N, C-alpha and C positions, 0 to 999 in steps of 0.2 A: 578912105580916113583907121586911123589906128583907134585900136581898143583903150581908155586906163582905166584900170579897176585897184578901187583902194580899196585894201585888205586892214582892218583896226582890231587888234584882240588889246583887251584888258590885262595887265602884267600881274600873273599873282591874282586872280579877282578877289579868290574870299577873303584871303592873308590882308590885301588893301583896303576892304571893306572894314573890316576890322580891325586895323590900325586908322580908319576912318573915325570909328567909334572908338579908339581908346588909343591916344598916339602913346603913353606908354610904349605900346608894342613896334615902334618905329626904330627900327634897326637891331632889333632882337630876332633869334630864329623863332618863328612861329610854325606852329603847323593847324591845321582845321580838318574836321575829320569825326570818323567815329571815335567816339574817344575809351571805349570798350577790348577785351581781349579781340574781338573780331574786325573790329573798326578798319576803313581803309584810309588813308588820308586822299582827302580830297583836293588839299591845294599846299603846296609849303613853300616858304621863303625861300630867298638865294642864299640866305644865311645858313639858310638849316639846309638847301641840293649840294653844299662845297662837305656835306658828309654825307653824299648819296641818298639822301631822303629825296623819292619822288611823288609825284601824283600817283596814283593804284596801287602804293605798296602797301604793303599792311601794317596795321597802326602798331603792334606789336615788334614788329621787326626797326619801325621808326625808333622807337623809342631806345631803341639798343643802340643805335647810331648818333642819335641824337639826344640823348636823357634831359637834357637841359633847355630845350625847347620848352614853349607853352602851348600847351596844346587844346584847343579849341573846337567846343563841340559845333557844328555850323547849323544857322539859321538861313533859312529858306526863305518867309518874307522878307526879312535884312536883303538879300544878296538881288532879290526880284527887284526891291524897291530903287538901289542904287543903277541894277540895270538898266532899269524905265528910265531913270532921270538919261543916263546914256542913249537910249533910244529914239526920247523925246528929242534930246538937242541935234541927231543926228537927223533926224524925221523931218528936224525944220531948213537943215538945212545941203540937203545932197536931193538929185531926182529922181535915182532910184536907189532903193535898203533893201539888201537882207540881212537878215538877224539870223545866224547858221547857228548859235548856239547862245547860252545867255551870255556870255563876259566877250562874243566874236561876234564880224559884220561884217560885210561889204558893200561896197558902193561901187556904181557906174556913172565915173565921172568923164565918160567919152561926150567931146564939143564942147566940152569947158577951155581947154585950153586957148580957144579962140576967143576970148573975153576975160579970163582972169590965169590963167596955169594952174592944171590942175596940181602940180608939185606945191607952189604957193600955197593954194588952196589947202589941198590935206592938213599940212603947215600948220595953220592958221586953225583948222578945224583941232586938229588935237590938242592945240594950245586953249582953247577957250573949253573943250572938255575937262581939262586938267583944271585948270581954273573956276569950272562951277561945280564939279563934283571932286574935286582932291583927288580926283583914281587916275595911277599911271596911266598910260595907254602907250602904245607902239602900232608900228604901218608902214606897210609891204605898199609898191604904189608901180606899175608894171602892166604889159598888155591883155594878161587873163588872170582870173582865182589860180589857177597854183601855184607861179610867179611869185603873186605878188605875197602868197602867204608865207610860202620860203624864207622871201626877203623878209616880211617881217618876225621872224624865227629867228633870223638871223641880226634882227638888228636889235631884238630884246636886249638887256631892261630898255625899257622908259628912251626908246630913238625912236627914229625913222631912217626906211631904206628908200631909194627908187633904182627901179631897172628899164632904162632905156629901151627902147623899140631896138629890137635887132641884136640884142646882148644875153637874151635869154639863155641859149646855149652856151655859152660863157662863164655867163652865171652861175648855173649848176654844177659847171661841169670836172669842179673841183670837189665836192660836200658829197657829204653819203648816202648811197642810198636809200639811207631811211630817214634821210629827209622830205624824200615823195612823197606826199602822201598817196594814203593807199598801201600805204609798203610798210607791214606792220610786222610784228616777232616772229611769225610765221613764216612770211617773204623772204625777210629779212636774212633768214638763215641757209631759205633756199638758197637765196643769192648766194651767200658766203662759202655754201657746199661746190659754187658753179667756179669758187675765186672770184666773184665780183663786190666789190664794195665801195664803188664810188660811181657820180653818174657819167661821169667820162667815158668810160667805160660800157654804157647801158647804150649811150648815145651811139658807139659806133656798131652793136652787135645789133645782125639782120631784126627787122621787127616779127618774121616768121619763125625764128628760133626761141623769140620772148613770145612767140601765138603757141607754141608745141610744149616748152617749160609749166607756161601760167595759164594755157586756156585764153579766152576771149578778155582778162584783166591782163596778161600781155602787152596785148597791145595799145590800150588804156596808158599801163605803166610805162611803156615805151615812147608815147607820148608826150608825157609828162614829163619825162625824165630829157627832150628835146626840147623842152617848152610851148609846147602846142597844150591850148585847152580852150576847148568852143563853148564847155558849161556856162549859161548866159544865169545872170541875178535872179533869184527866185523872192518875188517881196511876199508869198506867203507862203505857207507849209500847210497841206492838209493832212490831219492824221489817220490815220487809214487803218490804228488801233488804238487802244488806251491799256493799259495792265497796273498791275500793282505786285509789288512782293516783297519780305521780309522775311528780313534771316534772325533768327533766336538765337539772343547772347548765349546758351546752353542746348544743345543739343535737346531734343524732347519725344518722348509717344506720347504726351498729354494730349487725350482725344478733343476733350473738354477747350485746351484753348487751342488747338488745331484748329477745331472748325469754327470757333470764336472767330480767331483770323480772320478766317476764308469767307466766313457770314462777312465781318465788317470787309472788306473788299468789294466782296462782289455786292455788297450793298453800294456804298460810296458810288462805284463803277457807275450802277445804274443810274446812280443822282445825280452823276456828271454827263451820262449820255441822254437826258432829261431835259436839263440845266442849257446843251449841247442842240439838243432839237434831233438829236441823232438815236438811230433804232442801228439792235447788233445782230448778225446771224450767224455769228461764231463763237462756241466758249473758249476756250484753254483753259487748261492746272497745271502748273507746273510745282513737283515736288522733289526737292534736293537732299538727299541723304546723309549722312555724318561721313560716310566713306567717299563721298563726292560724287556719285552715283545721281546723274538727274536723270526721271522720266515724267513726259508731258503728254496730257490725252486731249484733243480737242471732240470737239461735239458739235454739228451743225442744229441751231435751230429755224423755225419762224423767226421774224424780223418780230423783235420787241425791245424794252427797256423798263420790263416792271419787274419789280424787286421779288413777287411771287412766282413767274415763270424763271429767271435766271436763278435766284437762286436755292433752290430744290434739283437744277442740273448742275449747276458748280459741285454743292455734299456729294450728289452720285458720281462726277467723275473723280471727282479726290477718296473717295472710297472705293472704288477700279482702284486708283494709284497704288493706295495705300495698302500693299499684300506682303513686303517685307520684312514686317513687324521690325524693322530697326528704327537708333533715332532720326528724328530728322531734324536740317539744319533750316531746310527752306522752305516756305512755299508762294504760292503765286497763280493769280489768276487775270487774264486777258480779253479783251473782246475785241472781236475785228468783224471783217467782213460788213463795216459802218455805210449807214447813206440817211440823206434825211429826214425827217420823217417825225410824227407823231405818232405816242404809243397811242393802239389802236383798241376798242372794250371788244372781249369775244361776245359770240351775240349771244354761246351757249355757256358758258362759266362764268365770268366776270361779270360785274353791277356798277354803272354807275357811281358805288357811293366808293367804289375801292379805287376810281379814277379822282374822284374828289377829294379821296384820304393824301393819297400823292400828292397831288396839286400844293393841299398843305400844308405836307411834310418839307414839300420844295422850298415851299416860301418862307417858311421859317429858317432853313437851311442858308437860303442864299441874304437875306438880312441878318444872322446870328451866327453863320457858320456853319460847316457840314458835317460839324459833331454838335451842332447843339443840338439836333433830336436823333436818335435812335433806335434800332432795336433791341428789346430788351435781351433777347440773343447774342445779339454784336454788343452786349458791353461788356466789359471784361478787362483784364492784362491784354490780354493779342488785340484789342482793338484801341489802346491806346495812341498805337504810331497811322493810325490811317487815318486818312484825309490830307487837307488843310492845304492843297497843293494849287488853288488856282482854277479856272477854268483852262483847260487841255485844248478846247476848241476855237482858240483866239489868235491861230493862225501863230503864234511866237514857236519858239522848240524849248521843250518842257526844260526845267532847272534838274540835273543830276547830281543830287548830292552823296556823298560813299557814308553815310552813318544809319540809315533808316532799318534798326536794328531794333527787336522785339525785348 
């Protein structure tokens, strides 16, 4: 039995959400992202793409290319709400669902041809989503995830495409190798240096040559170029780490501001650990200087989720990193090596009062928001955008916005 893998992608999702809230934006060029000088484009409407604007582009460049567009600072909570609406519809309708990002989904419809017809079902599902949410969505249907995703991108905007079993290589052959998942800018440049720009030429290359040039990823790229992908649908994404980063609107050497940001991130991430019944064993701190040189240090620690254990270690790593005395552009904190478990009282250091304090603080945060109660040392300009990202351990991929700046 051939697999039937459906890939759905909400078109220009952030822009579509803003248009759903404000119908005056329909048909007009709209850009969502960081509105400051260092902002990055999170989403651009198709009207803006005609001017060369695309997601990931610096906002300053976007303003030069499309100065007449409407620029909107994104709202993560609004986009999460709309994403949940689509997710709920899909979970009710499809047997196996994978949510790979806030606006992208895979569904395994294998076996449904016997009862209904996968393509007909997918068309009616797309119509239902558009009718109930008002958001445009495209889909691709094929025998595996790679071909379905490429088909969706070819179908956009607001359309659908089916690739019948056995026609995967024929469908992919005339396309640019850049359209194959895993082929980023660096890999594409390597292909161009080899004189390879089309998928069809990769299909003719020996797999041994691909491995010699790209290593183990060469075989994966060759298989995907030939329409081969055995990747299963993953219904639950287990987080292996949690992190927080902030880019300052203006480079700074203000140690009070820097340490306030670091403390606030360490405290908020520790709360997320406790809320998810997790412990961390590895702390990483990252610093990016004004010359874009990026450095990081990590430290192994006994399993913990307590502020008073994590914050001092985070600050100590920052002190070791900040040794160039240059302006700082970005700081970040990451907890990894996660495992299930409750915070344990240290027999020689902690008391039950400390544990009760954490329980009381976490209860307030869970009810009124994770910024409803904070340590005095984390209050200030450096902490105004920390938190508010929801539960990172709910099995859903994190929402990524490009405007998280100070």
